[in-house]
C-alpha positions as CSV (number, residue, x, y, z in Angstrom):
1,M,0.2,-0.1,0.0
2,L,2.7,2.3,1.3
3,R,4.5,1.8,-2.3
4,D,1.2,2.6,-4.3
5,I,1.2,5.4,-2.4
6,A,4.3,6.7,-3.3
7,A,3.8,5.6,-7.1
8,L,0.8,8.4,-6.7
9,F,2.9,10.4,-5.6
10,W,5.6,10.3,-7.8
11,A,3.1,10.3,-10.7
12,G,1.3,13.3,-9.4
13,L,4.8,15.6,-9.1
14,I,5.7,14.2,-12.6
15,S,2.3,15.6,-13.8
16,G,2.4,18.3,-11.5
17,C,5.2,19.8,-13.4
18,L,3.1,20.1,-17.0
19,Y,0.3,21.7,-14.8
20,A,2.9,24.2,-12.7
21,L,4.6,25.8,-16.6
22,G,0.6,26.1,-17.6
23,A,-0.3,27.8,-14.6
24,I,2.9,30.0,-15.2
25,G,1.4,31.0,-18.4
26,I,-1.9,32.3,-16.8
27,V,-0.8,34.1,-13.8
28,L,1.8,36.2,-16.0
29,I,-0.6,37.4,-18.5
30,Y,-2.7,38.3,-15.4
31,K,0.4,39.9,-13.2
32,S,1.5,42.1,-16.2
33,S,-2.3,42.9,-17.2
34,K,-5.1,41.7,-14.6
35,V,-6.0,39.8,-17.7
36,V,-7.4,35.8,-17.2
37,N,-6.8,34.0,-20.4
38,F,-9.1,31.5,-21.2
39,A,-7.9,30.9,-24.6
40,H,-4.6,29.6,-22.7
41,G,-5.4,26.2,-23.3
42,N,-6.8,26.5,-27.0
43,L,-3.5,28.2,-28.0
44,A,-1.0,25.4,-26.2
45,G,-3.6,23.1,-28.7
46,L,-2.8,24.7,-31.9
47,A,0.7,24.6,-31.4
48,A,1.2,20.9,-30.6
49,F,-1.6,19.8,-33.8
50,L,1.3,22.4,-35.9
51,V,4.2,20.4,-34.6
52,F,2.0,17.0,-35.4
53,G,1.5,18.6,-38.8
54,F,4.8,19.4,-39.8
55,T,6.3,16.0,-39.0
56,G,3.2,14.1,-39.6
57,G,2.9,15.3,-43.1
58,T,0.2,17.6,-43.2
59,F,2.2,20.3,-44.1
60,A,5.5,18.9,-44.5
61,Q,7.7,16.3,-43.4
62,M,9.8,17.4,-41.3
63,S,12.5,16.6,-38.6
64,W,11.2,17.0,-34.8
65,G,13.6,19.7,-34.5
66,A,12.8,22.0,-37.3
67,A,9.1,21.5,-36.4
68,L,9.7,22.4,-33.1
69,V,12.1,25.8,-33.9
70,I,9.1,26.6,-36.8
71,T,5.7,26.2,-34.4
72,L,7.5,28.1,-31.9
73,V,8.2,30.8,-33.9
74,L,4.7,30.9,-35.0
75,M,3.4,30.6,-31.6
76,V,4.9,33.8,-31.2
77,G,3.7,35.9,-34.0
78,I,-0.2,34.4,-32.6
79,A,0.6,35.1,-29.3
80,A,1.4,38.9,-30.5
81,L,-1.6,38.9,-33.1
82,C,-4.1,37.7,-29.5
83,Y,-2.6,40.4,-28.1
84,L,-3.0,43.3,-30.3
85,V,-6.6,41.9,-30.7
86,L,-6.9,42.6,-27.3
87,L,-5.0,45.8,-26.4
88,P,-8.1,48.2,-27.4
89,L,-9.8,46.1,-24.6
90,I,-7.1,45.7,-22.2
91,F,-6.5,49.5,-20.8
92,K,-10.5,49.5,-20.7
93,S,-11.9,46.9,-18.9
94,D,-10.0,44.1,-17.3
95,L,-13.5,41.7,-17.3
96,T,-14.0,42.7,-20.9
97,S,-10.7,42.0,-21.7
98,T,-11.3,38.3,-19.7
99,I,-14.5,37.6,-21.7
100,A,-12.5,38.7,-24.7
101,T,-10.4,35.7,-24.2
102,L,-13.1,32.7,-24.3
103,G,-14.0,34.3,-27.8
104,I,-10.3,33.9,-28.7
105,G,-10.2,30.5,-27.6
106,L,-13.4,29.4,-29.9
107,I,-11.6,31.0,-32.8
108,V,-8.4,29.4,-32.1
109,Q,-10.5,26.0,-31.9
110,G,-12.0,26.4,-35.1
111,A,-9.1,27.0,-36.8
112,T,-7.6,23.9,-35.3
113,S,-10.4,21.8,-36.6
114,L,-11.0,23.8,-39.6
115,L,-6.8,23.1,-40.6
116,F,-6.5,19.7,-39.4
117,G,-10.2,17.9,-38.5
118,S,-11.7,16.8,-36.3
119,N,-10.0,12.9,-35.9
120,I,-8.0,11.8,-32.4
121,V,-4.1,11.5,-33.3
122,N,-1.1,10.1,-32.2
123,L,2.0,12.5,-31.6
124,D,5.2,11.1,-29.8
125,L,8.0,12.8,-29.0
126,P,11.1,11.5,-29.5
127,I,12.4,10.0,-25.8
128,P,13.6,6.9,-25.7
129,S,11.7,4.2,-24.0
130,W,13.7,3.9,-21.3
131,K,12.6,2.6,-17.9
132,T,14.0,2.1,-14.4
133,Q,13.4,1.2,-10.3
134,V,14.8,3.3,-7.9
135,A,13.6,2.5,-4.3
136,G,10.8,0.5,-5.3
137,L,9.5,3.4,-8.0
138,R,9.5,3.2,-11.3
139,V,11.6,6.3,-13.2
140,S,11.4,6.4,-16.9
141,A,13.2,8.4,-18.8
142,Y,9.6,10.9,-20.1
143,D,9.4,10.9,-16.7
144,L,13.2,12.8,-16.1
145,T,12.4,14.8,-19.4
146,I,9.4,16.2,-17.6
147,L,11.6,17.1,-14.6
148,A,14.3,18.5,-16.5
149,V,12.6,20.8,-18.8
150,T,10.3,22.1,-15.9
151,A,13.5,22.9,-14.3
152,V,15.0,24.6,-16.8
153,S,11.8,26.9,-17.4
154,I,11.4,27.8,-14.2
155,G,15.1,28.9,-13.9
156,A,15.8,30.5,-17.4
157,L,11.8,32.5,-16.2
158,Y,13.5,33.4,-13.1
159,L,16.7,34.7,-14.5
160,I,15.1,36.8,-17.3
161,I,12.7,38.5,-15.1
162,D,15.2,38.7,-12.2
163,R,18.5,40.1,-14.6
164,T,16.8,41.6,-16.9
165,K,15.6,44.9,-18.2
166,I,12.5,44.0,-19.8
167,G,11.8,41.4,-16.2
168,I,12.9,44.3,-14.1
169,A,9.9,46.0,-16.1
170,F,7.6,43.4,-15.4
171,R,8.1,43.2,-12.0
172,A,7.3,47.1,-11.9
173,V,4.2,47.0,-13.9
174,S,2.8,43.8,-11.7
175,S,3.2,46.0,-8.2
176,H,2.4,49.1,-9.3
177,P,0.9,49.2,-12.9
178,F,-0.2,53.2,-12.4
179,A,3.1,54.2,-10.7
180,S,5.2,52.3,-13.5
181,R,3.0,54.1,-16.6
182,V,3.9,57.2,-14.8
183,C,7.4,57.0,-14.7
184,G,7.0,56.5,-18.3
185,L,7.2,52.3,-18.3
186,D,5.7,51.1,-21.8
187,L,3.3,48.6,-20.4
188,R,1.8,47.3,-23.7
189,R,5.6,45.8,-23.6
190,V,5.7,44.2,-20.8
191,H,1.6,43.4,-21.4
192,L,3.4,41.3,-24.7
193,F,6.1,39.6,-23.0
194,S,3.9,38.2,-20.5
195,W,1.9,36.9,-23.6
196,V,4.8,35.6,-25.9
197,V,6.5,33.9,-22.4
198,A,3.1,32.2,-21.8
199,A,2.8,30.9,-25.5
200,L,6.2,29.1,-25.1
201,L,5.2,27.5,-21.6
202,G,1.7,26.3,-23.6
203,V,4.2,24.8,-26.5
204,T,6.1,23.1,-23.7
205,A,3.8,22.3,-21.7
206,S,1.1,20.8,-24.4
207,L,3.9,18.7,-26.2
208,L,5.1,17.2,-23.3
209,I,1.1,16.3,-21.7
210,V,0.5,14.4,-25.2
211,P,2.3,11.3,-25.5
212,T,0.2,10.6,-22.4
213,T,-3.4,10.4,-23.9
214,F,-4.6,11.3,-27.2
215,L,-4.2,14.8,-29.4
216,S,-7.3,16.7,-30.2
217,T,-8.9,19.9,-30.5
218,T,-10.2,19.9,-27.2
219,T,-7.7,17.3,-25.2
220,V,-4.7,20.2,-25.1
221,A,-7.8,22.6,-23.7
222,S,-9.0,20.2,-21.1
223,F,-6.2,19.7,-19.7
224,M,-5.6,23.5,-18.8
225,L,-8.3,23.3,-16.4
226,Q,-5.9,21.7,-14.2
227,A,-3.4,24.2,-14.8
228,F,-6.7,27.4,-14.1
229,A,-6.9,25.1,-10.6
230,A,-3.4,25.2,-10.0
231,A,-3.2,29.1,-10.7
232,V,-6.0,29.1,-8.5
233,V,-4.5,27.3,-5.7
234,G,-1.0,29.4,-5.6
235,G,-2.4,32.6,-6.3
236,F,-2.8,34.5,-9.7
237,A,-0.4,36.9,-8.6
238,S,2.0,34.5,-7.5
239,L,4.7,32.8,-10.4
240,P,5.9,30.5,-7.2
241,G,2.8,29.6,-5.6
242,A,1.8,28.3,-9.6
243,V,4.7,26.3,-8.9
244,L,3.5,24.9,-5.8
245,G,-0.2,24.8,-7.2
246,G,0.8,22.8,-9.7
247,V,2.2,20.2,-7.7
248,F,-0.7,20.3,-5.2
249,I,-3.3,19.4,-7.7
250,G,-1.2,17.0,-9.6
251,V,-0.9,14.4,-6.4
252,L,-4.2,15.4,-5.3
253,M,-5.8,14.7,-8.9
254,N,-3.7,11.2,-8.8
255,L,-4.7,10.1,-5.1
256,L,-8.9,11.0,-5.9
257,S,-8.4,9.3,-9.1
258,F,-7.2,5.9,-7.1
259,F,-9.0,6.0,-4.0
260,V,-12.4,7.8,-5.5
261,S,-12.8,7.7,-9.0
262,S,-11.3,9.2,-11.7
263,E,-14.8,9.8,-13.6
264,F,-15.4,12.2,-11.1
265,N,-11.7,14.6,-11.4
266,N,-13.4,17.8,-13.1
267,T,-16.4,17.7,-10.5
268,L,-13.6,17.3,-7.7
269,L,-11.4,19.4,-9.3
270,L,-14.4,22.7,-9.3
271,L,-15.3,21.6,-5.6
272,T,-11.5,22.2,-4.9
273,I,-10.9,25.3,-6.7
274,L,-14.4,26.0,-4.5
275,V,-12.9,24.8,-1.1
276,V,-9.6,26.7,-1.9
277,L,-11.0,30.5,-2.7
278,N,-12.9,30.2,0.4
279,L,-9.7,28.9,2.7
280,Y,-7.3,31.2,0.8
281,P,-8.9,33.5,-2.0
282,K,-5.8,34.8,-2.7
283,G,-3.7,31.3,-3.0
284,I,-1.7,29.3,-0.3
285,L,0.8,31.8,0.4
286,A,-1.2,34.9,0.9
287,T,-1.0,34.1,4.3
288,R,3.0,34.3,4.6
289,G,3.0,37.8,4.0
290,G,5.8,40.0,2.1
291,A,6.1,40.4,-1.6
292,R,5.6,37.7,-4.4
293,V,6.9,37.5,-7.4
């Protein structure tokens, strides 16, 4: 029994890393512009389909590396376009902008269906099928890849936010948007930065989650529901909270699937969101006080 629980915690940690990557993207946009991006999952799903299209022959038969580079470039452009569409609304109303992201998400989902159809497809990562036993836990190359990619992504983002001019501007706008604007900071540039980085993190998360399931126009968007829950648990104003929230949701969902039923995952997830919002409306790190990144 203890071995089963340990295995559940390990699997929850792995899936939690993916939820954390998705949640960080949501939190980045919210911190800079106070907009909850409900199109995040649909954009990430489009990215996975683009990689499939470039490697599976829909568009061309490319290597994985070339397909990934082209997809990243395209997603940067698409993320920038989405921000430009919302730009007239962002400075007028946070609520209107948030609702508008629902429309953008539906448009992206429709475009994905139009380009790739509604069939379910498989997208495998070029990762070896190596597995081993560590302290009774089954560890695979896929697990280690997720841990490594998550660590590198979070580490790189921390260095960008902590050491670069755009990162310092992001922190200033997140803390005091009005004062930052008065001081001459370009809020649009910071908003665009958060949208582009969120899109890149969405690409990363979507490509890593797809091998564990199938790829459809709704798969990744459904996965982002867990990422949204992770953002709620960690607090929409906290990047470290998004990471902790991702791990928490990953472990919790695995335990509930094992001890209750996986059929009620979405119901239990929504219940978890309601409980957290009542107990910690500003996230689990809010009680510690002090500034949060």
